[in-house]
C-alpha positions, 0 to 999 in steps of 0.5 A: 499499499503506497500512502502519499503526504499531502506535501506529495501532491500539487495544491491548488493555489487560488487567485482574486481575479477581480473585486467589485464593489456594487456602491462605494461608501460616500464616507471613509469612516462610517460605511457597511459595503458589501465586496464581491471577489471573483476567485479562480484557480491561478492560471485557469479562467473560471471563478465562483463568487464570493462576498465579504462584508467591510465596515468601519468600527463607526458604522459598528457601533451604529449597527449595534444601537439597534442589534444586540449583537452582529455574527457574520461570516466574511466580515472585515473591520478597517479603520477607514476606506481604502480598495487597495487595502481591503484587496490585500487582505482578501488576497492574503486570506485567499493564499492560505486556502489551497488544496488538492481539489478546486472542491477542497479549496472552495471549502477552505475559502467558505470559512471566511466569507459567504459564496453565490451559492449561499452556502 
């Protein structure tokens, strides 16, 4: 019986192909926006869409005035809006989500956000 170690396999590396912001915020320090990240296998054209929520402490405090808690997968809290910083944060997250199959990669990414399939 031949047993392969995980390091013997070539891991699929995800790549951020596009990061969209439907409605850029009016204020740099008081906002909550949804970012749509098109992520696919490095070197391929196919993508799945994943969603991250980007907000600031100021907006989070406003939300907490109306509800007792906020629990949301994919929530990123920053001090101010900066598209490039948000993009770098998401790129750093997905670099840790390699896998032997795209299904495994996708499952790893899903630990940090929501997907177009709602799971």
